[in-house]
N, CA, C and O atoms as CSV, one atom per row, in Angstrom:
chain,resi,resn,atom,element,x,y,z
A,1,MET,N,N,-14.679,-61.657,-21.018
A,1,MET,CA,C,-14.391,-61.837,-22.416
A,1,MET,C,C,-12.874,-61.729,-22.614
A,1,MET,O,O,-12.261,-60.751,-22.187
A,2,THR,N,N,-12.283,-62.714,-23.249
A,2,THR,CA,C,-10.852,-62.694,-23.503
A,2,THR,C,C,-10.580,-62.134,-24.896
A,2,THR,O,O,-11.493,-61.929,-25.696
A,3,HIS,N,N,-9.317,-61.896,-25.158
A,3,HIS,CA,C,-8.979,-61.354,-26.485
A,3,HIS,C,C,-9.205,-62.385,-27.570
A,3,HIS,O,O,-9.324,-62.007,-28.736
A,4,GLN,N,N,-9.273,-63.680,-27.248
A,4,GLN,CA,C,-9.554,-64.684,-28.259
A,4,GLN,C,C,-11.026,-64.671,-28.660
A,4,GLN,O,O,-11.371,-65.104,-29.759
A,5,ASP,N,N,-11.889,-64.182,-27.784
A,5,ASP,CA,C,-13.308,-64.115,-28.106
A,5,ASP,C,C,-13.611,-62.971,-29.066
A,5,ASP,O,O,-14.611,-63.008,-29.783
A,6,ARG,N,N,-12.764,-61.969,-29.081
A,6,ARG,CA,C,-12.993,-60.803,-29.934
A,6,ARG,C,C,-12.243,-60.994,-31.250
A,6,ARG,O,O,-11.089,-60.581,-31.359
A,7,GLN,N,N,-12.859,-61.595,-32.229
A,7,GLN,CA,C,-12.238,-61.866,-33.501
A,7,GLN,C,C,-12.191,-60.633,-34.392
A,7,GLN,O,O,-11.395,-60.594,-35.329
A,8,ASP,N,N,-13.015,-59.628,-34.132
A,8,ASP,CA,C,-13.084,-58.464,-35.012
A,8,ASP,C,C,-12.101,-57.373,-34.630
A,8,ASP,O,O,-11.988,-56.392,-35.365
A,9,HIS,N,N,-11.384,-57.488,-33.521
A,9,HIS,CA,C,-10.440,-56.459,-33.088
A,9,HIS,C,C,-9.025,-56.992,-33.173
A,9,HIS,O,O,-8.767,-58.188,-33.035
A,10,GLN,N,N,-8.113,-56.051,-33.406
A,10,GLN,CA,C,-6.708,-56.385,-33.453
A,10,GLN,C,C,-6.165,-56.544,-32.027
A,10,GLN,O,O,-6.598,-55.846,-31.111
A,11,ASP,N,N,-5.231,-57.449,-31.854
A,11,ASP,CA,C,-4.605,-57.669,-30.557
A,11,ASP,C,C,-3.892,-56.377,-30.137
A,11,ASP,O,O,-3.036,-55.901,-30.882
A,12,PRO,N,N,-4.209,-55.792,-28.977
A,12,PRO,CA,C,-3.586,-54.532,-28.573
A,12,PRO,C,C,-2.094,-54.671,-28.278
A,12,PRO,O,O,-1.388,-53.663,-28.237
A,13,TYR,N,N,-1.600,-55.877,-28.074
A,13,TYR,CA,C,-0.194,-56.079,-27.737
A,13,TYR,C,C,0.658,-56.426,-28.940
A,13,TYR,O,O,1.867,-56.619,-28.807
A,14,ARG,N,N,0.051,-56.508,-30.105
A,14,ARG,CA,C,0.808,-56.832,-31.323
A,14,ARG,C,C,1.497,-55.562,-31.822
A,14,ARG,O,O,0.881,-54.499,-31.900
A,15,LEU,N,N,2.797,-55.689,-32.163
A,15,LEU,CA,C,3.565,-54.549,-32.612
A,15,LEU,C,C,3.364,-54.261,-34.099
A,15,LEU,O,O,3.471,-53.108,-34.519
A,16,GLY,N,N,3.079,-55.271,-34.891
A,16,GLY,CA,C,2.931,-55.091,-36.326
A,16,GLY,C,C,1.549,-54.599,-36.689
A,16,GLY,O,O,0.710,-54.334,-35.828
A,17,THR,N,N,1.336,-54.484,-37.994
A,17,THR,CA,C,0.040,-54.080,-38.503
A,17,THR,C,C,-0.893,-55.283,-38.528
A,17,THR,O,O,-0.463,-56.424,-38.355
A,18,ALA,N,N,-2.153,-55.016,-38.742
A,18,ALA,CA,C,-3.117,-56.116,-38.808
A,18,ALA,C,C,-2.815,-56.978,-40.025
A,18,ALA,O,O,-2.466,-56.471,-41.092
A,19,ARG,N,N,-2.951,-58.277,-39.850
A,19,ARG,CA,C,-2.637,-59.209,-40.936
A,19,ARG,C,C,-3.893,-59.504,-41.734
A,19,ARG,O,O,-4.978,-59.707,-41.189
A,20,ALA,N,N,-3.706,-59.519,-43.048
A,20,ALA,CA,C,-4.812,-59.897,-43.922
A,20,ALA,C,C,-4.869,-61.410,-44.024
A,20,ALA,O,O,-3.882,-62.098,-43.767
A,21,ILE,N,N,-6.014,-61.913,-44.396
A,21,ILE,CA,C,-6.166,-63.360,-44.565
A,21,ILE,C,C,-5.514,-63.743,-45.895
A,21,ILE,O,O,-5.912,-63.230,-46.941
A,22,PRO,N,N,-4.527,-64.629,-45.872
A,22,PRO,CA,C,-3.864,-64.991,-47.124
A,22,PRO,C,C,-4.792,-65.803,-48.020
A,22,PRO,O,O,-5.669,-66.525,-47.547
A,23,THR,N,N,-4.581,-65.668,-49.301
A,23,THR,CA,C,-5.382,-66.416,-50.272
A,23,THR,C,C,-4.837,-67.822,-50.418
A,23,THR,O,O,-3.813,-68.165,-49.826
A,24,ALA,N,N,-5.513,-68.625,-51.196
A,24,ALA,CA,C,-5.101,-70.019,-51.393
A,24,ALA,C,C,-3.772,-70.122,-52.129
A,24,ALA,O,O,-3.095,-71.144,-52.022
A,25,HIS,N,N,-3.379,-69.094,-52.871
A,25,HIS,CA,C,-2.155,-69.129,-53.655
A,25,HIS,C,C,-0.936,-68.843,-52.801
A,25,HIS,O,O,0.180,-68.982,-53.302
A,26,GLY,N,N,-1.076,-68.457,-51.552
A,26,GLY,CA,C,0.062,-68.173,-50.696
A,26,GLY,C,C,0.704,-66.820,-50.942
A,26,GLY,O,O,1.890,-66.641,-50.665
A,27,ASP,N,N,-0.060,-65.859,-51.458
A,27,ASP,CA,C,0.500,-64.549,-51.751
A,27,ASP,C,C,0.069,-63.510,-50.722
A,27,ASP,O,O,0.005,-62.322,-51.038
A,28,GLY,N,N,-0.220,-63.929,-49.522
A,28,GLY,CA,C,-0.609,-63.005,-48.465
A,28,GLY,C,C,0.608,-62.277,-47.916
A,28,GLY,O,O,1.724,-62.495,-48.388
A,29,PRO,N,N,0.411,-61.428,-46.939
A,29,PRO,CA,C,1.519,-60.634,-46.400
A,29,PRO,C,C,2.548,-61.482,-45.676
A,29,PRO,O,O,3.685,-61.041,-45.507
A,30,ASP,N,N,2.191,-62.685,-45.243
A,30,ASP,CA,C,3.141,-63.531,-44.530
A,30,ASP,C,C,3.788,-64.563,-45.422
A,30,ASP,O,O,4.555,-65.394,-44.936
A,31,ALA,N,N,3.503,-64.538,-46.716
A,31,ALA,CA,C,4.061,-65.515,-47.632
A,31,ALA,C,C,5.574,-65.288,-47.774
A,31,ALA,O,O,6.050,-64.153,-47.768
A,32,VAL,N,N,6.307,-66.386,-47.900
A,32,VAL,CA,C,7.752,-66.325,-48.064
A,32,VAL,C,C,8.056,-66.172,-49.548
A,32,VAL,O,O,7.588,-66.959,-50.370
A,33,SER,N,N,8.836,-65.163,-49.880
A,33,SER,CA,C,9.147,-64.938,-51.288
A,33,SER,C,C,10.290,-65.842,-51.728
A,33,SER,O,O,11.001,-66.420,-50.906
A,34,ARG,N,N,10.448,-65.949,-53.029
A,34,ARG,CA,C,11.525,-66.741,-53.596
A,34,ARG,C,C,12.881,-66.164,-53.214
A,34,ARG,O,O,13.838,-66.904,-52.985
A,35,GLY,N,N,12.956,-64.847,-53.146
A,35,GLY,CA,C,14.213,-64.201,-52.765
A,35,GLY,C,C,14.625,-64.534,-51.336
A,35,GLY,O,O,15.811,-64.695,-51.050
A,36,ASP,N,N,13.642,-64.639,-50.435
A,36,ASP,CA,C,13.942,-65.026,-49.057
A,36,ASP,C,C,14.493,-66.443,-48.981
A,36,ASP,O,O,15.419,-66.719,-48.218
A,37,VAL,N,N,13.926,-67.326,-49.765
A,37,VAL,CA,C,14.391,-68.713,-49.779
A,37,VAL,C,C,15.800,-68.799,-50.327
A,37,VAL,O,O,16.642,-69.506,-49.774
A,38,VAL,N,N,16.065,-68.078,-51.419
A,38,VAL,CA,C,17.399,-68.096,-52.016
A,38,VAL,C,C,18.422,-67.520,-51.054
A,38,VAL,O,O,19.517,-68.067,-50.920
A,39,ARG,N,N,18.085,-66.421,-50.378
A,39,ARG,CA,C,19.004,-65.815,-49.419
A,39,ARG,C,C,19.302,-66.775,-48.274
A,39,ARG,O,O,20.452,-66.892,-47.851
A,40,ALA,N,N,18.285,-67.460,-47.769
A,40,ALA,CA,C,18.500,-68.421,-46.677
A,40,ALA,C,C,19.382,-69.591,-47.138
A,40,ALA,O,O,20.255,-70.047,-46.399
A,41,LEU,N,N,19.145,-70.067,-48.360
A,41,LEU,CA,C,19.973,-71.154,-48.871
A,41,LEU,C,C,21.411,-70.729,-49.087
A,41,LEU,O,O,22.336,-71.496,-48.821
A,42,LEU,N,N,21.605,-69.505,-49.571
A,42,LEU,CA,C,22.974,-69.010,-49.759
A,42,LEU,C,C,23.705,-68.879,-48.427
A,42,LEU,O,O,24.884,-69.219,-48.323
A,43,TRP,N,N,23.002,-68.387,-47.413
A,43,TRP,CA,C,23.623,-68.290,-46.083
A,43,TRP,C,C,23.962,-69.676,-45.571
A,43,TRP,O,O,25.019,-69.866,-44.969
A,44,ALA,N,N,23.099,-70.639,-45.793
A,44,ALA,CA,C,23.366,-72.011,-45.343
A,44,ALA,C,C,24.611,-72.574,-46.059
A,44,ALA,O,O,25.437,-73.247,-45.442
A,45,VAL,N,N,24.730,-72.295,-47.349
A,45,VAL,CA,C,25.900,-72.763,-48.098
A,45,VAL,C,C,27.164,-72.097,-47.582
A,45,VAL,O,O,28.197,-72.752,-47.444
A,46,VAL,N,N,27.094,-70.804,-47.296
A,46,VAL,CA,C,28.284,-70.097,-46.777
A,46,VAL,C,C,28.713,-70.700,-45.448
A,46,VAL,O,O,29.892,-70.994,-45.250
A,47,VAL,N,N,27.774,-70.884,-44.550
A,47,VAL,CA,C,28.123,-71.426,-43.230
A,47,VAL,C,C,28.635,-72.848,-43.332
A,47,VAL,O,O,29.660,-73.178,-42.736
A,48,LEU,N,N,27.937,-73.701,-44.082
A,48,LEU,CA,C,28.356,-75.095,-44.187
A,48,LEU,C,C,29.707,-75.250,-44.880
A,48,LEU,O,O,30.524,-76.072,-44.465
A,49,SER,N,N,29.942,-74.484,-45.910
A,49,SER,CA,C,31.240,-74.610,-46.594
A,49,SER,C,C,32.365,-74.029,-45.756
A,49,SER,O,O,33.491,-74.523,-45.827
A,50,ALA,N,N,32.098,-72.988,-44.959
A,50,ALA,CA,C,33.125,-72.451,-44.072
A,50,ALA,C,C,33.450,-73.458,-42.964
A,50,ALA,O,O,34.614,-73.642,-42.607
A,51,VAL,N,N,32.426,-74.100,-42.429
A,51,VAL,CA,C,32.648,-75.123,-41.389
A,51,VAL,C,C,33.379,-76.322,-41.987
A,51,VAL,O,O,34.267,-76.893,-41.353
A,52,ALA,N,N,33.007,-76.698,-43.197
A,52,ALA,CA,C,33.719,-77.798,-43.864
A,52,ALA,C,C,35.179,-77.446,-44.080
A,52,ALA,O,O,36.051,-78.292,-43.880
A,53,ASN,N,N,35.462,-76.229,-44.480
A,53,ASN,CA,C,36.839,-75.806,-44.683
A,53,ASN,C,C,37.613,-75.844,-43.372
A,53,ASN,O,O,38.768,-76.268,-43.341
A,54,MET,N,N,36.978,-75.403,-42.291
A,54,MET,CA,C,37.629,-75.439,-40.989
A,54,MET,C,C,37.868,-76.884,-40.545
A,54,MET,O,O,38.930,-77.194,-40.004
A,55,ALA,N,N,36.904,-77.758,-40.766
A,55,ALA,CA,C,37.079,-79.163,-40.413
A,55,ALA,C,C,38.193,-79.804,-41.236
A,55,ALA,O,O,38.972,-80.606,-40.722
A,56,LEU,N,N,38.264,-79.447,-42.506
A,56,LEU,CA,C,39.330,-79.964,-43.334
A,56,LEU,C,C,40.694,-79.474,-42.874
A,56,LEU,O,O,41.685,-80.191,-43.005
A,57,SER,N,N,40.755,-78.277,-42.343
A,57,SER,CA,C,42.008,-77.746,-41.820
A,57,SER,C,C,42.452,-78.542,-40.587
A,57,SER,O,O,43.634,-78.852,-40.440
A,58,PHE,N,N,41.518,-78.864,-39.718
A,58,PHE,CA,C,41.862,-79.599,-38.501
A,58,PHE,C,C,42.266,-81.042,-38.784
A,58,PHE,O,O,43.100,-81.610,-38.079
A,59,THR,N,N,41.671,-81.631,-39.819
A,59,THR,CA,C,41.986,-83.028,-40.130
A,59,THR,C,C,43.202,-83.169,-41.019
A,59,THR,O,O,43.680,-84.287,-41.211
A,60,GLY,N,N,43.720,-82.091,-41.568
A,60,GLY,CA,C,44.898,-82.169,-42.411
A,60,GLY,C,C,44.590,-82.760,-43.784
A,60,GLY,O,O,45.384,-83.534,-44.318
A,61,ALA,N,N,43.468,-82.410,-44.344
A,61,ALA,CA,C,43.056,-82.949,-45.648
A,61,ALA,C,C,43.902,-82.323,-46.758
A,61,ALA,O,O,44.673,-81.392,-46.530
A,62,ALA,N,N,43.735,-82.851,-47.933
A,62,ALA,CA,C,44.492,-82.411,-49.100
A,62,ALA,C,C,44.089,-80.982,-49.511
A,62,ALA,O,O,42.980,-80.520,-49.244
A,63,ALA,N,N,45.030,-80.317,-50.164
A,63,ALA,CA,C,44.818,-78.931,-50.585
A,63,ALA,C,C,43.647,-78.757,-51.559
A,63,ALA,O,O,42.934,-77.759,-51.451
A,64,PRO,N,N,43.413,-79.672,-52.501
A,64,PRO,CA,C,42.274,-79.463,-53.402
A,64,PRO,C,C,40.925,-79.413,-52.674
A,64,PRO,O,O,40.014,-78.710,-53.110
A,65,LEU,N,N,40.796,-80.144,-51.582
A,65,LEU,CA,C,39.554,-80.081,-50.817
A,65,LEU,C,C,39.391,-78.719,-50.161
A,65,LEU,O,O,38.291,-78.168,-50.130
A,66,HIS,N,N,40.497,-78.170,-49.632
A,66,HIS,CA,C,40.454,-76.823,-49.062
A,66,HIS,C,C,40.054,-75.804,-50.118
A,66,HIS,O,O,39.218,-74.933,-49.875
A,67,LEU,N,N,40.654,-75.924,-51.279
A,67,LEU,CA,C,40.356,-74.992,-52.364
A,67,LEU,C,C,38.912,-75.096,-52.815
A,67,LEU,O,O,38.271,-74.076,-53.068
A,68,ALA,N,N,38.391,-76.303,-52.920
A,68,ALA,CA,C,37.000,-76.487,-53.362
A,68,ALA,C,C,36.034,-75.867,-52.361
A,68,ALA,O,O,35.116,-75.148,-52.758
A,69,SER,N,N,36.220,-76.128,-51.084
A,69,SER,CA,C,35.303,-75.550,-50.101
A,69,SER,C,C,35.489,-74.043,-50.007
A,69,SER,O,O,34.523,-73.320,-49.764
A,70,GLY,N,N,36.700,-73.559,-50.194
A,70,GLY,CA,C,36.926,-72.112,-50.204
A,70,GLY,C,C,36.252,-71.433,-51.393
A,70,GLY,O,O,35.676,-70.354,-51.252
A,71,VAL,N,N,36.323,-72.057,-52.550
A,71,VAL,CA,C,35.686,-71.501,-53.754
A,71,VAL,C,C,34.174,-71.457,-53.568
A,71,VAL,O,O,33.530,-70.475,-53.936
A,72,VAL,N,N,33.610,-72.512,-53.001
A,72,VAL,CA,C,32.163,-72.533,-52.751
A,72,VAL,C,C,31.777,-71.422,-51.792
A,72,VAL,O,O,30.771,-70.744,-51.997
A,73,THR,N,N,32.576,-71.231,-50.738
A,73,THR,CA,C,32.290,-70.165,-49.769
A,73,THR,C,C,32.337,-68.798,-50.424
A,73,THR,O,O,31.446,-67.973,-50.222
A,74,VAL,N,N,33.371,-68.560,-51.202
A,74,VAL,CA,C,33.528,-67.247,-51.863
A,74,VAL,C,C,32.424,-66.995,-52.860
A,74,VAL,O,O,31.910,-65.879,-52.937
A,75,LEU,N,N,32.039,-68.013,-53.634
A,75,LEU,CA,C,30.973,-67.824,-54.612
A,75,LEU,C,C,29.631,-67.549,-53.939
A,75,LEU,O,O,28.881,-66.683,-54.390
A,76,ALA,N,N,29.323,-68.266,-52.881
A,76,ALA,CA,C,28.050,-68.039,-52.193
A,76,ALA,C,C,28.038,-66.670,-51.521
A,76,ALA,O,O,27.034,-65.960,-51.570
A,77,ALA,N,N,29.157,-66.300,-50.892
A,77,ALA,CA,C,29.235,-64.975,-50.259
A,77,ALA,C,C,29.143,-63.865,-51.314
A,77,ALA,O,O,28.507,-62.835,-51.092
A,78,GLY,N,N,29.776,-64.090,-52.445
A,78,GLY,CA,C,29.692,-63.110,-53.536
A,78,GLY,C,C,28.273,-62.977,-54.065
A,78,GLY,O,O,27.828,-61.872,-54.376
A,79,ALA,N,N,27.569,-64.078,-54.168
A,79,ALA,CA,C,26.171,-64.025,-54.614
A,79,ALA,C,C,25.328,-63.256,-53.604
A,79,ALA,O,O,24.438,-62.503,-53.998
A,80,LEU,N,N,25.589,-63.431,-52.311
A,80,LEU,CA,C,24.856,-62.671,-51.297
A,80,LEU,C,C,25.122,-61.170,-51.418
A,80,LEU,O,O,24.207,-60.357,-51.290
A,81,VAL,N,N,26.387,-60.814,-51.665
A,81,VAL,CA,C,26.733,-59.404,-51.822
A,81,VAL,C,C,26.070,-58.809,-53.056
A,81,VAL,O,O,25.532,-57.704,-52.999
A,82,VAL,N,N,26.103,-59.524,-54.157
A,82,VAL,CA,C,25.480,-59.041,-55.396
A,82,VAL,C,C,23.988,-58.859,-55.199
A,82,VAL,O,O,23.431,-57.844,-55.617
A,83,ARG,N,N,23.330,-59.826,-54.568
A,83,ARG,CA,C,21.897,-59.709,-54.316
A,83,ARG,C,C,21.592,-58.539,-53.401
A,83,ARG,O,O,20.599,-57.835,-53.585
A,84,GLY,N,N,22.455,-58.337,-52.411
A,84,GLY,CA,C,22.243,-57.212,-51.497
A,84,GLY,C,C,22.401,-55.864,-52.186
A,84,GLY,O,O,21.635,-54.934,-51.933
A,85,LEU,N,N,23.394,-55.766,-53.054
A,85,LEU,CA,C,23.597,-54.507,-53.762
A,85,LEU,C,C,22.505,-54.241,-54.792
A,85,LEU,O,O,22.104,-53.092,-54.977
A,86,ARG,N,N,22.027,-55.257,-55.449
A,86,ARG,CA,C,20.922,-55.101,-56.405
A,86,ARG,C,C,19.633,-54.747,-55.699
A,86,ARG,O,O,18.803,-54.023,-56.248
A,87,GLY,N,N,19.455,-55.245,-54.493
A,87,GLY,CA,C,18.233,-54.970,-53.750
A,87,GLY,C,C,18.137,-53.519,-53.265
A,87,GLY,O,O,17.048,-53.045,-52.941
A,88,ARG,N,N,19.249,-52.826,-53.215
A,88,ARG,CA,C,19.232,-51.417,-52.751
A,88,ARG,C,C,18.750,-50.461,-53.819
A,88,ARG,O,O,18.379,-49.329,-53.511
A,89,ARG,N,N,18.748,-50.890,-55.059
A,89,ARG,CA,C,18.350,-49.985,-56.147
A,89,ARG,C,C,16.870,-49.766,-56.146
A,89,ARG,O,O,16.354,-49.033,-56.990
């Protein structure tokens, strides 16, 4: 008998707790929250705008483009910091 045959027992090698069966609404323990999505998008914006700023530096682009990508980077990083500080309360 393999561990796949035993549906009523938890896998002995799993480090986490037993998972519940999620409902049709997606509100189970493995559901991705809106905050997780926003945080991932903010990190993507920070990384992409920082890379864009670096690429603009190497190509010798105009100063307004540097400023625009820098402002986007700072705003996204600031939003991440604010969300992180609010989450500690």
